[in-house]
Every structure is written in C-alpha cells, then in structure tokens.
C-alpha positions as CSV (number, residue, x, y, z in Angstrom):
1,M,104.7,92.6,109.7
2,S,107.0,89.9,110.8
3,Q,107.2,86.8,112.9
4,H,103.8,85.1,112.6
5,R,105.4,81.6,112.8
6,K,105.0,79.2,115.6
7,R,107.5,79.1,118.5
8,N,108.5,76.0,120.5
9,K,108.7,77.8,123.8
10,N,106.7,80.2,125.9
11,L,107.1,83.8,124.8
12,G,107.9,86.3,127.5
13,L,107.4,90.1,127.4
14,A,110.8,90.9,125.8
15,E,110.1,88.5,122.9
16,L,106.6,89.7,122.4
17,I,107.8,93.3,122.2
18,A,110.4,92.2,119.6
19,I,107.7,90.5,117.5
20,A,105.6,93.7,117.5
21,L,108.6,95.9,116.7
22,G,109.7,93.6,114.0
23,G,106.2,94.0,112.5
24,M,106.0,97.8,112.8
25,V,109.5,99.0,112.0
26,G,109.5,97.9,108.4
27,G,109.9,100.0,105.3
28,G,107.1,102.4,106.3
29,I,109.2,105.0,108.1
30,F,111.5,105.3,105.1
31,T,108.6,105.8,102.8
32,I,106.4,108.2,104.9
33,L,109.3,110.5,105.8
34,G,109.6,112.2,102.4
35,I,105.9,112.5,101.9
36,S,105.4,113.9,105.4
37,V,108.1,116.5,105.1
38,S,106.7,117.6,101.7
39,L,103.4,118.3,103.4
40,I,104.3,119.8,106.8
41,G,108.1,120.1,107.0
42,N,109.7,120.1,110.4
43,L,106.4,119.3,112.1
44,T,106.8,115.7,110.9
45,P,107.9,114.4,114.4
46,I,104.7,115.9,115.9
47,A,102.6,114.1,113.3
48,I,104.4,110.8,114.0
49,I,103.6,111.2,117.7
50,I,99.9,111.9,117.0
51,G,100.0,108.9,114.6
52,G,101.3,106.8,117.5
53,I,98.4,108.0,119.7
54,I,95.9,107.0,116.9
55,A,97.6,103.6,116.8
56,S,97.3,103.3,120.6
57,L,93.6,104.0,120.3
58,A,93.3,101.2,117.7
59,A,95.4,98.9,119.9
60,Y,93.0,99.3,122.8
61,S,90.2,97.3,121.1
62,Y,92.7,94.7,119.8
63,V,94.0,94.2,123.3
64,K,90.5,93.8,124.8
65,L,89.3,91.5,122.1
66,G,92.5,89.5,122.2
67,L,92.2,88.9,125.9
68,F,88.5,88.0,125.5
69,Y,88.7,85.6,122.6
70,K,92.3,84.4,122.9
71,D,92.2,83.4,119.2
72,E,95.4,83.5,117.1
73,G,93.2,84.3,114.1
74,A,93.1,87.9,115.5
75,T,91.3,90.5,113.3
76,Y,89.3,88.1,111.1
77,S,88.3,85.7,113.9
78,F,87.4,88.5,116.3
79,F,84.9,90.0,113.9
80,K,83.5,86.7,112.8
81,K,82.9,85.7,116.4
82,T,81.4,89.1,117.4
83,Y,79.0,89.0,114.4
84,P,78.4,85.3,114.0
85,K,75.2,85.7,112.0
86,S,76.6,88.1,109.4
87,N,78.4,86.2,106.6
88,F,79.0,89.4,104.7
89,S,80.7,91.1,107.7
90,A,83.0,88.1,108.1
91,S,83.7,88.0,104.4
92,A,84.3,91.8,104.1
93,I,86.7,91.9,107.1
94,G,88.6,89.0,105.5
95,W,88.8,90.8,102.2
96,F,89.8,94.1,103.7
97,I,92.5,92.8,106.0
98,I,94.1,90.6,103.3
99,F,94.2,93.4,100.8
100,G,95.5,95.7,103.5
101,Y,98.4,93.2,103.9
102,I,98.8,93.1,100.1
103,S,99.1,96.9,100.0
104,T,101.8,96.9,102.8
105,L,103.6,94.1,100.9
106,A,103.7,96.4,97.9
107,L,104.7,99.4,100.0
108,Y,107.7,97.5,101.5
109,A,108.8,96.1,98.1
110,Y,108.6,99.6,96.6
111,T,110.7,100.9,99.5
112,F,113.2,98.2,99.0
113,S,113.6,98.9,95.3
114,S,113.7,102.7,95.8
115,Y,116.7,102.4,98.2
116,A,118.4,99.6,96.4
117,I,118.8,101.7,93.2
118,S,119.0,105.1,94.9
119,S,122.8,105.5,94.3
120,T,122.7,104.4,90.7
121,D,121.9,106.1,87.4
122,F,118.5,104.3,87.5
123,A,117.3,106.0,90.7
124,D,114.6,108.0,88.9
125,N,113.5,105.3,86.5
126,I,110.0,104.3,87.7
127,W,109.7,101.1,85.7
128,I,113.1,99.8,86.8
129,R,112.0,100.6,90.4
130,K,108.8,98.7,89.9
131,G,110.5,95.8,88.2
132,I,112.9,95.4,91.2
133,A,110.0,95.6,93.6
134,I,108.2,92.8,91.9
135,G,111.4,90.8,91.7
136,V,112.1,91.0,95.5
137,I,108.5,89.9,96.2
138,G,109.3,86.9,93.9
139,I,112.4,86.1,95.8
140,F,110.7,86.0,99.2
141,T,107.7,84.2,97.7
142,T,110.2,81.5,96.6
143,I,111.9,81.4,100.0
144,N,108.5,81.0,101.7
145,I,107.5,78.1,99.4
146,W,110.9,76.4,99.5
147,S,111.6,76.4,103.2
148,V,109.7,77.7,106.2
149,N,112.6,77.0,108.5
150,G,115.0,78.8,106.1
151,M,112.6,81.8,106.0
152,G,112.4,81.9,109.8
153,K,116.2,82.0,110.2
154,I,116.7,84.7,107.5
155,E,113.8,86.7,109.1
156,D,115.3,86.6,112.6
157,I,118.7,87.9,111.3
158,M,117.0,90.8,109.4
159,V,114.7,91.8,112.2
160,Y,117.4,92.2,114.9
161,T,120.0,93.6,112.5
162,K,117.7,96.3,111.2
163,L,117.0,97.7,114.7
164,V,120.8,98.0,115.3
165,V,121.3,99.7,111.9
166,L,118.4,102.1,112.3
167,T,119.8,103.1,115.7
168,I,123.2,103.8,114.2
169,I,121.7,105.8,111.3
170,S,119.7,108.0,113.7
171,I,122.8,108.7,115.9
172,V,125.0,109.4,112.9
173,L,122.5,111.8,111.3
174,M,121.8,113.6,114.6
175,T,125.5,114.1,115.4
176,H,126.6,115.2,111.9
177,G,123.7,117.5,111.2
178,T,124.2,121.0,110.0
179,T,121.1,122.1,111.9
180,N,121.3,122.5,115.7
181,F,118.4,122.0,118.1
182,N,117.6,125.7,118.4
183,T,117.4,126.2,114.6
184,F,115.3,123.1,114.3
185,I,112.8,124.6,116.9
186,E,112.8,127.9,115.0
187,N,112.1,126.0,111.7
188,M,109.3,124.1,113.4
189,T,107.7,127.3,114.7
190,L,107.8,128.7,111.1
191,D,106.2,125.6,109.7
192,L,103.6,125.7,112.5
193,E,102.6,129.2,111.3
194,Q,102.4,128.1,107.7
195,S,100.7,124.7,108.3
196,S,97.2,124.1,109.7
197,V,96.3,121.6,112.4
198,F,94.3,120.0,109.7
199,S,97.5,119.3,107.7
200,I,99.2,117.8,110.7
201,L,96.3,115.5,111.4
202,I,96.2,114.4,107.7
203,V,99.9,113.4,107.9
204,S,99.3,111.7,111.2
205,S,96.6,109.6,109.5
206,L,99.0,108.8,106.6
207,T,101.6,107.6,109.1
208,F,99.2,105.0,110.6
209,V,100.4,102.4,108.2
210,A,103.9,102.6,109.8
211,F,102.4,101.3,113.1
212,E,100.6,98.4,111.4
213,G,102.0,95.2,112.9
214,F,101.3,95.4,116.6
215,Q,98.5,92.9,116.1
216,L,101.1,90.1,115.6
217,V,101.4,89.8,119.3
218,I,97.9,88.4,119.4
219,N,98.7,85.8,116.8
220,A,101.1,84.3,119.4
221,V,98.5,84.1,122.2
222,N,98.8,80.3,122.3
223,E,102.5,80.4,122.8
224,M,103.0,83.2,125.3
225,S,103.2,83.2,129.1
226,N,100.7,85.2,131.1
227,P,98.7,86.7,128.1
228,E,96.5,88.8,130.4
229,K,99.5,91.0,131.4
230,N,101.8,90.5,128.5
231,I,99.5,91.3,125.6
232,P,98.8,94.9,126.7
233,R,102.3,95.4,128.0
234,A,103.9,94.2,124.8
235,I,101.6,96.1,122.4
236,Y,101.7,99.5,124.2
237,S,105.5,99.2,124.8
238,A,106.1,98.4,121.2
239,I,104.0,101.3,119.9
240,T,105.9,103.6,122.3
241,L,109.3,102.4,121.2
242,A,108.2,102.6,117.5
243,V,107.2,106.3,118.0
244,I,110.6,107.0,119.6
245,I,112.5,105.3,116.8
246,Y,110.5,107.1,114.1
247,V,110.8,110.5,115.8
248,V,114.6,110.1,116.2
249,I,115.0,109.0,112.6
250,A,112.8,111.9,111.4
251,M,114.7,114.4,113.5
252,G,118.0,113.0,112.4
253,A,117.0,113.5,108.8
254,L,115.7,117.0,109.4
255,F,118.8,118.0,111.3
256,A,121.1,116.6,108.6
257,I,119.3,117.0,105.3
258,P,117.8,120.2,103.8
259,T,114.0,119.9,103.6
260,E,114.1,120.7,99.9
261,E,116.3,117.6,99.3
262,I,114.0,115.4,101.4
263,I,111.1,116.5,99.3
264,K,112.9,116.2,96.0
265,N,114.1,112.7,96.7
266,K,111.2,111.7,98.9
267,E,111.3,108.1,97.8
268,F,114.9,107.6,99.0
269,A,115.5,110.8,100.9
270,L,117.6,109.4,103.8
271,A,120.1,107.7,101.5
272,S,120.5,110.8,99.3
273,G,121.0,113.1,102.3
274,A,123.3,110.8,104.2
275,G,125.5,110.5,101.1
276,N,126.0,114.3,101.0
277,I,127.0,114.4,104.7
278,L,129.0,111.2,105.1
279,G,129.8,110.2,101.5
280,S,129.3,106.6,100.2
281,L,129.6,105.2,103.8
282,G,126.5,107.1,104.9
283,T,124.6,106.2,101.7
284,N,125.4,102.6,102.0
285,L,124.5,102.5,105.7
286,V,121.1,104.0,105.1
287,I,120.5,101.7,102.0
288,L,121.4,98.7,104.2
289,G,119.0,99.8,106.9
290,A,116.2,100.3,104.4
291,I,116.8,97.1,102.6
292,L,116.9,95.1,105.9
293,A,113.8,96.8,107.2
294,S,111.8,96.3,104.1
295,S,113.1,92.7,103.5
296,S,112.1,91.5,107.0
297,A,108.7,93.2,106.5
298,I,108.2,91.5,103.1
299,S,109.2,88.1,104.4
300,G,106.9,88.3,107.5
301,T,104.0,89.7,105.5
302,V,104.2,87.0,102.8
303,F,104.4,84.3,105.5
304,G,101.7,85.5,107.9
305,S,99.1,87.0,105.6
306,S,99.2,84.0,103.3
307,R,98.2,81.7,106.2
308,Q,95.4,84.0,107.2
309,M,94.2,84.1,103.6
310,S,94.2,80.3,103.6
311,V,92.1,80.2,106.8
312,I,89.6,82.7,105.2
313,A,89.5,80.5,102.1
314,Q,88.9,77.5,104.2
315,D,85.8,79.2,105.6
316,G,84.6,79.8,102.0
317,Y,85.2,83.5,101.7
318,F,88.0,83.2,99.2
319,P,88.3,80.6,96.3
320,R,88.8,77.2,97.9
321,I,92.0,76.6,95.9
322,L,93.7,79.2,98.2
323,A,93.0,77.0,101.2
324,I,95.1,74.0,99.9
325,R,98.3,73.4,101.8
326,K,101.3,71.3,101.0
327,N,103.4,70.3,104.0
328,S,101.4,72.8,106.0
329,S,102.5,75.6,103.6
330,P,99.6,77.5,101.8
331,Q,101.5,77.7,98.6
332,N,98.6,78.8,96.5
333,A,97.8,81.6,98.9
334,I,101.5,82.7,98.9
335,V,101.5,82.9,95.1
336,A,98.2,84.8,95.1
337,M,99.5,87.3,97.6
338,A,102.7,87.9,95.5
339,F,100.7,88.2,92.2
340,I,98.2,90.7,93.5
341,S,100.8,92.9,95.2
342,S,102.9,92.8,92.0
343,L,99.8,94.0,90.1
344,L,99.2,96.8,92.6
345,I,102.9,97.9,92.2
346,T,102.4,97.9,88.4
347,I,99.3,100.0,88.3
348,G,99.9,102.3,91.3
349,G,102.5,104.8,92.5
350,L,104.0,105.1,96.0
351,E,101.4,107.5,97.3
352,L,98.4,105.4,96.1
353,I,99.9,102.3,97.8
354,L,100.7,104.2,101.0
355,E,97.3,105.9,101.2
356,F,95.3,102.7,100.3
357,G,97.2,100.9,103.0
358,S,96.6,103.6,105.6
359,V,92.9,103.9,104.8
360,T,92.5,100.1,104.9
361,F,94.1,99.6,108.3
362,L,92.3,102.6,109.7
363,L,89.0,101.0,108.4
364,V,89.8,97.5,109.8
365,S,90.9,99.0,113.1
366,L,87.6,101.1,113.2
367,L,85.7,97.9,112.6
368,M,87.6,96.3,115.5
369,A,86.7,99.2,117.7
370,I,83.0,99.0,116.7
371,A,83.1,95.2,117.5
372,N,84.6,95.9,120.9
373,F,81.9,98.5,121.6
374,K,79.2,95.9,120.8
375,I,80.6,93.5,123.5
376,R,82.3,96.1,125.7
377,K,80.7,94.7,128.9
378,K,82.1,91.2,128.0
379,T,85.6,92.6,127.2
380,N,85.4,94.8,130.3
381,S,86.2,97.9,128.1
382,S,85.8,101.5,129.0
383,T,82.9,103.0,127.1
384,F,84.7,106.4,126.9
385,L,88.0,104.9,125.5
386,T,86.1,102.7,123.0
387,L,84.1,105.6,121.7
388,L,87.2,107.7,121.6
389,S,88.8,105.0,119.5
390,I,85.9,105.0,117.1
391,V,85.9,108.8,116.8
392,G,89.7,109.0,116.3
393,L,89.9,106.2,113.7
394,S,86.9,107.6,111.9
395,M,88.5,111.0,111.8
396,G,91.8,109.5,110.5
397,G,90.0,107.8,107.6
398,F,88.0,110.9,106.8
399,L,91.1,113.1,106.7
400,I,92.9,110.8,104.2
401,L,89.9,110.7,102.0
402,Y,89.5,114.5,102.2
403,Y,93.2,114.9,101.4
404,E,92.7,112.7,98.3
405,L,89.6,114.6,97.2
406,T,91.3,118.0,97.4
407,N,94.7,117.0,96.1
408,N,94.3,114.1,93.7
409,W,90.7,113.1,93.1
410,Q,91.7,110.6,90.4
411,Q,93.7,108.7,93.1
412,M,90.8,108.8,95.4
413,L,88.6,107.5,92.7
414,A,91.0,104.6,92.2
415,I,90.9,103.8,96.0
416,I,87.0,103.9,95.9
417,V,87.0,101.6,92.9
418,I,89.3,99.1,94.7
419,Y,86.9,99.2,97.7
420,I,83.9,98.6,95.5
421,L,85.6,95.6,93.9
422,L,86.6,94.2,97.4
423,A,83.0,94.7,98.6
424,L,81.6,92.9,95.6
425,G,84.1,90.1,96.0
426,A,83.1,89.8,99.7
427,W,79.4,89.8,98.8
428,K,79.8,87.1,96.1
429,F,81.6,84.7,98.4
430,S,79.3,85.4,101.4
431,S,76.0,85.1,99.5
432,G,74.3,81.7,99.8
433,K,76.3,80.6,102.8
434,I,74.3,79.4,105.8
435,T,74.8,81.8,108.8
436,S,76.7,80.6,111.8
437,A,74.8,79.8,114.9
C-alpha cells in the first residue's frame, strides 16, 4: 500500500495506475512465491491469474461504491454510509480493515528482513529475522513522525525504482534459466495431474493479499481528473499489470530455480536461486528488489492506514487518543500501528501473517460486495456481477479456512481468536453510541 498522501495537482490515468501498482506490488509476491510453489509447484502462475480474477471481482464493488460516494475514506466510509444505523457494522469494518493493514505491514517487514539477511549466516535464525522486521517498522515509523515530506520523497524513489528492478530480475531469470518453455509446460502438466483444482483455488485465495492496494486509487478521488472514467480504468489496468508482473516473476523463478530449492528457502527463494545462477550479482539484485518493494509498501502502509485509524478513532470506534494529530500527523495512531504489527511479528510466523491478511482482505472485500448489492440500483451495478463477487470472495475465504483446518488447525484457532478479539473490541466501542440518522 503506498501513496495515500495528498497531491497538489490533478491526477491523470497514468498517475492513478502508478498509485495502485505502488500499492499492490509490494513484498507480497516475494513472500507468496515460495509458499505457492510448495503447494502446487509449476501451477503457481495459473493460481496467480485466478487470484487476479478474484481481485477484479472485489474491485467491481469498490469501483461502483467509489463512483457513487466519491469519499476518500473508501472502505470504512462506504460501509458506514451504506449502513448508517448500524454502529457495530461501522465499528467492525473499521477494526477489520485496520488490522488487515497491520497484518500486511507485518508481512512486508517480514519479507524485508528475510531478504536482507538471506545471504548471511543468520538467514535461518527466526529471531534475528523478527528483530530486523520490527526494526525496519521502527525506522519507517520514525520517518513518518519526523517528516511527511521526507517520507513522500523517499516513497516516490522506492516505488518507481522497484518496478524497474523487478522487471530486470524477471528478464534475467527468464533468460538464464536452465528450464526451457517446453520443459516448463511438461512440468506444469505433471503438477496438474498431482494437484487438485481445490489446491489451485486455495493458493489463488492465499495470493489475494498480493493484490491488496488497488483501493488507494479511491483515496485520491478528490484530486483526480474525470473520476467516472479514471477510477475503473486505473484499478482494472493496475490489477492486469500486477498479474503480468507476478506471473513473469513466478515463471522466471520456476525457469531458473529448482522447485525443491524454492520450497526449501521459501522465505527468500528468489535471492537464493538467483545467487546460484548469477552469483553475488544475482543475489544482490533480487535482495535490492525485495527490499525496495517491501520498504515502499511499509512506508505507504504506515502513512495511509494510520490516518484511516485516526479517522475511525475520531468517530469513536477506537480510543480517542488515537485521533489526536500534531501538525496534521496522527502520531499516536502511527505508533499504535507500529506496536501492534511488531507484536504480530513476535507471536506469529510468516504463514500465519500471510493467511490472516488474505482472510481479512477477502472478508472486507466481501462486506464491500454485500454493501454494493444492498444499494446496487443506486450504484447502477449488475446484479449478476455483484452476486458473482459475493460468491467468489466467500469461496476464497472458505478455502483458506479449510486449508487451515486440514493442515494447521492450531493456526486456524489463532486466526479465529484474533477475529473474536477484534469483534469484541468493535462491539465495546460501538455499544452505547447513538445511531446515525
């Protein structure tokens, strides 16, 4: 998630696509690659494409609601306005979306640290990895508190540089791979015989978190030109480009790196494999790409989600202290985001963070689809596409929970406990409030 900040000029289509891509192409692709290959091997690109389709279904309701409400508060504001008499609904969506951002912040920091130490003797030390992850969150928290302008300039450099580096990485891996296209197709066919459609759909659902960020276009609704045309064009174009980038990176890795190695080093698979093919240059190039991608995502997430947390606190659904701003900066909310994400890193592993993030954003997107269905005539939405979105997103959430139940029930229990705590928190802050008119 990146580039929530205000702009001083009208934003055109190219800039809006860049905002969405900056938000989506974070550390997610580096993290999900190893996990996906461990589950379905060479079918990973297919799962990424299906994940992009699920993201497009989610985007449909965001686009319709964004054009109808034209509110930069996006997710939280849409739901609050659609269900104005339900304080608990408004509170719950606020709690879910903020903790979804917290999980992605933890995910990006975890990715940063995994790649930062991937070529050192500490690569397999889980506590050093967690310590560095917490440290990098601290750095970007400090930058956000210290200087909004400084954060913005750093963020711009990281967003555009990472896209160039990721493109170079993909081309290098594709051209230096030991596997040719025919062999890749043969391997894919073998994996298709061994994997079920169910497994592919589970991985597609897990990859959903890598498409989180397209909503940032809606946050810029007050600063864009021709929102009626540019919101849908920017969001759908960005999702399509993200799918292409992810598929090319995945295919480059599968062409160049043995699947056993991707699975073995799944938390820093690209760096490990590129090092074997291109030596230290390849390793350093991938590490640079991963660090830039995750850094820009951390920076934008801390900046944008802390401001949304402050807005929700102003409405009384978080502690009021989080609404306090100093020089327009919600410093208390920034510190709270950093602290809770650091706590999540401390108590959880990579897969728990990834799966909690995917489930949360699937859930929030499902709630947006349900809200859009409620006012579909006002938003001029297709009943068929809105229902398809609800079914697709419901299926994605169910598949992740099923995967958890059958593979790691303790982790599923942890996710359920987190949701119960979030629901209780939302209920506590919503009870006793007078309903909106």
